[in-house]
N, C-alpha and C positions, 0 to 999 in steps of 0.2 A: 504494500500500500504506500502510495506517495504521501510524503509529509505535506500538510496544508500550511502554507506560509501564513504567519501571524503578522498582521499589519499593526504597528505601534499605534497607540491611541493618538499621539500627536499627528501622525500621518493621516489618520481618519479625519481629524479636525481640519487639516489642510485640504483634504479632498472635498469635504463638505463645504468649506469656505469657497473653494474654487468653483464647485457646482453652483453655489448660490450666486457668485459673481457672474457666472455664465448665464444663468437664468435671468438675472437683472439686466444684463447687456442685451439679451434677446428681447425682453419686453421693452427696453429703451429703444432698441432698433425698430421695433414695430410701431412704437409711438412716433418715432422720427419719420417713418414712412407715411403715416397718416398726415403729419405736418408737411411732408413733401407734396402729397396730393393736394393739401390745402393751399400751399404756396403756388404750385403749378396752376391751380384753379383761378388764381388772380389774373391770369391772362384775359379771361372774359371781361370782367369789369374794367380793367385798366385799358384794354384796347377800346372798349366802348366809350370810356371817358375821353380818350384821345380822339374819338370820332364825333364828339359833341361839338356844336357850332362854336362855342367859346374857346375850345382847346383843339380844334380839328387839325390833325396832321395826316398827310397822305399815307395810305397803307404801306407803301414801299419804304417810306421814311421810317415808320414805326419798326418795320421788320429789320431794316438796315441797322438803325441805332441800337435796337434790342440785342442783336447778335454782336455788333462791334464793341459796345461797351462791356457786355458780358465776356466777350473773348479776350479783351485787354486785361480784365481782372483775372481770368483763369490762366492767362499767359504768365502772369507774375507767379502763380502757384505751380505751374507745370513746365516751365521752360527747361528745367534740368532733365525732364523725361523726354523732351523732344527728339533726342538722338534715337530713341526706340522706334520712331517712325520709319527709319531706314530699313527696318526689318520687313517692310511691306512694299509691294510693287507700287511704283508711283501712280500708275493708272487707277488703282483702287483708292489712293489718297485723294486724287482729283475727283473721282466719282463720288466719294463720301461727301466732299464739300458741296458738290453740285446738288446731290439729292437732299442734303440737309438744308440748302438754300431753297430748294423747291418746297420742302415741307414747311419751312418757316414763313416764306412769303405767301403761299397759298392759304395757310391757316389764318394769318393776319387779315388777308383780303376777305376770306370767307366770313370772319368774325365781324368785319366792318359792314358787310353786305347782307348778312342774314343773322338770325338769332344765334347767340353764343352757344346755346344748347345744340343747335344743328352742327355748328363747326366742330365742337369738341367730340360729339358722338360720331360724326362721320370720320374724324381723324382716327378714331379707334377701330375703323374698318381695316386697319393695317394688316391684321393677320390674314385677311382674305387675299391681299396682294402677296404676302409672304408665301402662302400656300400655292398660289398660281405661278409665281415667278421663280421660286427656289429651284425647281427642276431645270429651268432654263439658265439661270445665272450661276447657281452653285452646284448643279448636278446632284441635288439632294432629292431623295424619294420620301414621300409621306404616306402614312397609312390611310386607306380610304375612309376610316372612321373620322379622321380630321376633316375631310371634305364634307362628310355628312353633317358634322357639328357646325361647320361654318356656313352651311346652307341656311341655318337659323339666322346668322348674322346677315347674310345676303338678303333674306326676306325682310329684315328690318330696314336695310338700306332701300329696298324697293318701296316699302311702306312710306318712308320719309320722302322719297323723291316723288312718287306718283300721287301722294295725297296733298302735296303742296301745290299752290296755284302756279300757273305758268311763269309769272314774273319772278318767282323765287328760284326757279330751276337753274339759271346760270350760276347763282351763288352756291347752290347745292353741289353742282358739278365741280366748282372750285374746292369746296369742302372735301369731295371725294378725291380730288387731286392731292389734297393734304394727306389723306389716308394713304394714297399711293406713295407719296414722298416718305411718310413715316415707315411704311413697309420696306421701301428701298434703303432707308437708313438702317433698319434692323438687319437687312441682308448684308450691307457693306460692313457693318460692325462685326459680323461673323468673319469677314475676310481680314479684318484689322486686329484680330485677337492677339497677334504677336507683338503689337505695340502697346505701350502703356495707356490705359483707359483715360486717364486725366489728360495726357497729351493729345489723344484723339479728340476728346471733347473740346479742348481749347482750340485745336486746329479747325474743327467744324464751325465753332462759333466765330472765330476771327476770320476764317476764310469766307464764310457766308457774308459777314459784314462787309468785307472788302469787295466781294463779288457783286453785292447789291448797290455799292456806291454809284457806279455809272447809271443804274436804273433810277436812282434818286435824282440824278442830274437831268434825266429825260422826263420822268413821270412824277417826280416828287419835289421836295424842297429841303434844302439843308438848314433852313432858318428855324431856330427855336425862339419863339417870340415872347414867351412868358416864363416866369419862374415856376408856375404850376405845370406847364408842359414839361419842363426840365425835371421836376420832381416825379411826375408820372412816368417819364421815360427811364429815369434812374431806378425807380421802384420796379418797373417792368424788367429791366436788364439785370438788376442785382438781386432783388428779393424774389422775383418770380422765376428767373432763369438760372443765374449763377449759383446762388445759395442752395436751392433744392438739389441741383446736380451733385454738389459736394456732399450734401446730406445723404443722398441716394447711394453714392459710392461708398460712404461709410457704413450705411445700414446693410448693404449687400455682403459685408464681411461677416454678418451674424445671422442673416435671414436668407433662406433659400430663394433663388431667383424666381421660381414659380409663385411662391407665396408673396414675394415683394410685388410681382406683377399684379396679383389679385388685389393687394391692399391699395396700390396707387390708382386702381380703377375708380376709387372714390372721387377722383377728379371729375368724372362725368356727372357726379351728383353735386359736389361742391360748386363747380363752375356756374351752373344755372342759378343756384341759390344766391351766390355772391353777386352775380350779374343783376338779378332781380333786386337785391338790396341796394345796389349802387345806382342803377338807372331805371328800375321798374320794368324791365323787360321780361315778359312771361315766356314760359316754354310752349312752343307751338304744339297743337294737339297731335299732328302726325308724328312728332318726335316723342311725345309721351307714349305713343303706341309702338313705334319702330325702334326707339332708343333701347328699351329693355330687351328687345329681341337681339339687337347687335351685342349688347353686353352679355346676354346669356350665351350667345354663340362664342364670344371671345373667352368667357370663363370656361366654357366646355373645351375649347381649343387648348387653353393653358393646361387644364387638368389632363386631357388626353395626351398631349405631348410630354408632360411630366411623367405620366405613368409609362409611356413608351420608352422614355430614356431610362427610367428606373429599372424596367424589365431588361433592357439591353445591358445596363450596367451589372445587374445580377447575373445574367447569363455569362457575361465576360469574366466576372469574378469566379463563377462556378467552373468555367472552362480552364481558367488559369490554375485554380486549385487542383483540378483533375490532372492537368499537365504536370504540376509540381509533384503530384503523388506518384507519378509513374517512375 
């Protein structure tokens, strides 16, 4: 019979203390993710306030300054990690900046032209685009179950689009382009995994801001005419964009990615509530019907993909153990 090792009482106390600290960090990380969703939700009311007659700024100006200011802040924190970008092919770096710019610009434009609830819910149609484009861009195969789950989200998109009046449809299409941009951002981030995440985020922010500068010269305005405009822009860039990304990166150290993705879906709830509180904008009835369908489909997709990856990981571990036992 093998002797059972006796753990000294002092070691037991240390293990219990370490477990307690771990649990506290886990709950703190979950609270931080809720705050991330809350801060991200500020995009609706802030963009709407910057679209009011007294503080109106062109959408392209808002998108440009939002990324540029945030990018400069993140650059100060991530410049030491920038050499890690050399690990990735230049074409993917350029593509990442382009699709991030597409996502940012179309989301701001959609928010200025339709209800903020429409813009944020349609942006979360991104998993549909990930499912459709991954085989083409990344040569990845998905389980048919994922497609069936995402049919629910597609039906929600159809409800929102076809139940709105004709004059709203151009803005809804722009919102769908934001979802396409978001999906492409997810795909490019998979190709950039060899680089430091903070460096990638700073590159996307700063690159997007610089890329949109010429568009501001054509369709926007560089002028900030009031201290209130400046305050709203700084809040949009720093509190709504930069700070939550830093918080999100920290929280992912303690919370699994699929759980984090589910928690930040709260943005789709917080955004319309905060927008209504700021400017009195109600949620359109089609979005009250189609929005939950999109969210249900996205939640199902997250759960299905997580289970598939868990099963694949378990099989790989089993095969490795079997190989080691030979």
